[in-house]
N, C-alpha and C positions, 0 to 999 in steps of 0.2 A: 476409516476412509477420510482422506483429506478433502476439505471443502473450502474453496476460495471464491471470492467475489471481487474481481479486479476491474477498476474503472479509471477513467481520466478525471471526471468531475462528479463527485457523488451526488451533489444537489440536483443534477440533471436526471439521474437514473435511480434515485433512492427507492422508488416504488418497486423497481425490479428485484429488490432484495427479497421480497416476499416469495419470489419463485424458488429461491434457495431455502429460505426459512419461513414457511407460511405462518408460524406461530411466534411472533416477536413480542407480544404483549407481556410486560413484566419481566422480560429477560434483561440481563445486564451486559454492558459492553465496555471494555477498556479502550479509551480513546487516546491515541498517542499523537500529539501535535508536533513532536520534536523536529521533524524535517522542516517545519515552517520557521524555526528559530532564526535562521540566517536569511530568510526571505520576508518580504512584506505581504504576508498572507493571512493576517489576523481575521479579515472578513470571511475568508473561506473556511477557517476553522470554526468560527462562530456559527456559520450557516450549516456546516456539516453536522455539528452537534445538535442544532435545532431540528434538522431533518431526522436524525436518529431518534430524538425524543418524540417527534410527531408519529413515528412508526410504533411507538409504545415502549421504547427501550429506556432503561435507566443508564445514564452515561456517567462513567467515572474517568476523569481525565488523569493521564499519567505522562508527565514529561520525563523521559528516561535520562535526560541530561542533568537533572537536578535531584531526582528521587534517590533514596537510599536503596542499596541492593535488596534489603528486606521488603521494602514497599513494592519494588518492582516485581519481585517474586510472588508476593502475596496477591497483588492486583492482577497480574497476568494469569495466575492459576485459579483465582476465585471467580472471576466474571465469566459469563457464558460465551462471549465473542470478543474478538480483538479487531480494532479499527486502527489502521496506520494511515495518517493523513499525508497530504502532499507537501512539497517543498523541495529541498535539495537532497537528492538521493545519496550523494557521497557523504554528506554530513550525517544523514540518518544512519547509514551503515556504520560510520565511525562511532556514533554514540551507542548503537546497539551492541557493537563489539566491546567497547570500552567498559560497559556496565555488565556485560554477560547476559543482557536481555535477549540477545540473538538466540542463544542456546535454549533458554526457557520458552521463548516464543515458538521456535521451530518444534520443540517437543510437544507443546500444547496443540499446535496445528496438526502434527502427525498423529496425535491421539484423537483427532476428530473435531477439535474446536474450530468454528468458522472464523476465517481470516478475511477481513475486508480491507483491501489495499487501494488507496486513491493516489494516482499519479506516481510520485516517488515511492509510496507504499506498495504500488503494483510492480514497479521496476525492480525493487530490492528483492523480490521473490525469485528472480532469475538466477541462473548459475553464476553469472558475472555481470556487473553493472557498468563496465568500462564503455560499452557501446553507447551509453546515455550522455557522454561528455559533451555532445553538441547541444543537449537540452539543459544540463545542469553544470555548474562550475565546480570541478574537482578541487580547486584551490581553497574552497570553503571547508574542506576537511583535511587540514594539514597533518593530522595524526593517523590518517588512514594508510595502512601499509600496503594493502593490495585490494583488488576490486571483486573478490569472490563474494557472490551474493548469498542469500539464504537457501537457495536450491530447493525451494518448495515446489517449483515447476521446472520443466526441462526446456522451456521456451523463453522468449524475450519480449516483454510487453513494450509496445511503443504507444504511449498515450498521446492525446491531443491532436490526432490526425485532422488536418484542415482547420484547426483552431486559428483565429485571427492573429494571436500572439505567438503561440508555440508551434503552429503548423509547419513553419519553415524548418525548424529544428527536427521535427518528426520526419519530414520529407528527406532531409539530409541523412538521417539515420537509415531510412529505407534505401536510399541510393548507395550508401556505403556498405551496408551489411546484409542486404536482402539475399545475396548469393552464398553467404557464409554462416548466417545464423537463422534459426527458426523464429522469425519475427511474427508477433501477433499484434497487428496495428488496429487501434480502436479510436473512434471519435469520442467527443465529449458526451455523446448520446448513446454510447454502447457500453456493455459490460461483458467481461469474460467470466464465465462460470466454470469452475473446476469441481467435479465430483468424482473423486477417485481417479480413474484413467480417462474419464469422459471430459472433454473440453468443448464448450460451445460459446458462441457469441450471441448475446441478446441485444435488442435495440428497443428503446422506448417508443 
């Protein structure tokens, strides 16, 4: 059964993770900060890892843009959970594909491993990420050939609803695609929980 925890800002809703996995103590998580490489988001990656550790998890960071294929494969398969942090969704998808991490990640999640996606990490789970161009700059991924996402879900996450900085882009996406795509819009204080065929939104 697939299990996903999709959020806008993990630091705001970290405690809600226990609703999906009550027993987090001494579990391990692969933390992928790669989407932040082309954005100035160092603070958010640090605080995201800090909150994971506070929940009792052992965090192993994996930047797929620099790690070897062997390290990528062993890290994604050996840890209990996968966390994909926010940043630029197009760059994230480019690097996932370039390294083959996309196929390993999808296989692990479809075999039951919990996937935690924050902002870009949530968007990339969709069938296609082109809808997010108003929120992220596609030009930061010059080697990305198409926008087909990981297809872990059949809907399209729109993070940062009403956020002071990103809320305008979120609203533009709603105005543009609400009649053509199954959008799931969440604020920074909400989380989408996917358990097999069940999808629900939690709020802190």
